[in-house]
C-alpha positions in Angstrom: -142.9 -81.6 134.2 -143.9 -78.0 133.8 -147.5 -78.9 133.4 -147.2 -81.1 136.5 -145.7 -78.2 138.5 -148.6 -76.0 137.4 -151.2 -78.6 138.5 -149.4 -78.9 141.9 -149.4 -75.1 142.2 -153.1 -74.9 141.5 -153.8 -77.6 144.1 -151.7 -75.7 146.7 -153.6 -72.5 145.8 -157.0 -74.2 146.4 -155.9 -76.3 149.4 -154.0 -73.5 151.3 -156.2 -70.6 150.4 -155.0 -67.5 152.2 -151.8 -69.2 153.5 -150.7 -69.9 149.9 -148.5 -66.8 149.7 -146.8 -67.7 152.9 -146.0 -71.3 151.8 -145.3 -70.8 148.1 -142.5 -68.2 148.1 -140.7 -66.8 145.1 -137.5 -68.5 146.3 -139.2 -71.9 146.4 -140.6 -71.4 142.9 -137.1 -70.5 141.5 -135.6 -73.6 143.2 -138.3 -75.8 141.7 -137.8 -74.2 138.2 -134.1 -74.9 138.4 -134.7 -78.5 139.6 -137.0 -79.0 136.6 -134.5 -77.5 134.2 -131.7 -79.6 135.5 -133.8 -82.8 135.6 -134.9 -82.3 132.0 -131.4 -81.6 130.9 -130.1 -84.7 132.6 -132.8 -86.8 131.0 -131.9 -85.4 127.6 -128.2 -86.1 128.1 -129.0 -89.6 129.3 -131.2 -90.1 126.2 -128.2 -89.3 124.0 -126.0 -91.9 125.5 -128.2 -94.7 126.6 -130.2 -97.0 124.3 -133.0 -97.6 126.7 -133.9 -93.9 127.1 -137.4 -94.5 126.0 -138.1 -96.4 129.2 -136.8 -93.4 131.2 -139.0 -91.0 129.3 -142.0 -93.3 129.7 -141.5 -93.5 133.5 -141.1 -89.7 133.7 -144.3 -89.2 131.6 -146.3 -91.7 133.6 -145.2 -90.2 137.0 -146.1 -86.7 135.7 -149.5 -87.9 134.6 -150.2 -89.6 137.9 -149.3 -86.6 139.9 -151.3 -84.2 137.7 -154.3 -86.5 137.7 -154.3 -86.8 141.5 -153.9 -83.0 141.9 -156.8 -82.3 139.7 -159.0 -85.0 141.3 -158.2 -83.4 144.7 -159.0 -79.9 143.4 -162.3 -81.2 142.1 -163.2 -82.8 145.4 -162.3 -79.6 147.3 -164.3 -77.4 145.0 -167.3 -79.7 145.1 -167.2 -79.7 148.9 -167.0 -75.9 149.0 -169.9 -75.6 146.5 -172.0 -77.9 148.7 -171.2 -75.7 151.7 -172.2 -72.6 149.8 -175.5 -74.2 148.6 -176.3 -75.3 152.2 -175.6 -71.8 153.5 -177.8 -70.3 150.8 -180.7 -72.6 151.6 -180.5 -71.9 155.3 -180.5 -68.1 154.6 
């Protein structure tokens, strides 16, 4: 979950640009960190008492992989688009 949060943060940084500091505030980061901590704690407690906990872990991991993968794909597209714009500007100049 922490790695997924990092990939979402990187995506927001690339997508928002200058507005990043206005949207991603310290308070929001703390709230997200607490949510991740509580979520991981709840999953661990559930794993202790429920026999099908591996299914829960699998769903968590798959969701994190999907979110991270989509963030990095979007980052790649944004950066390729920006690179093409720079190359076009250089060739015009």
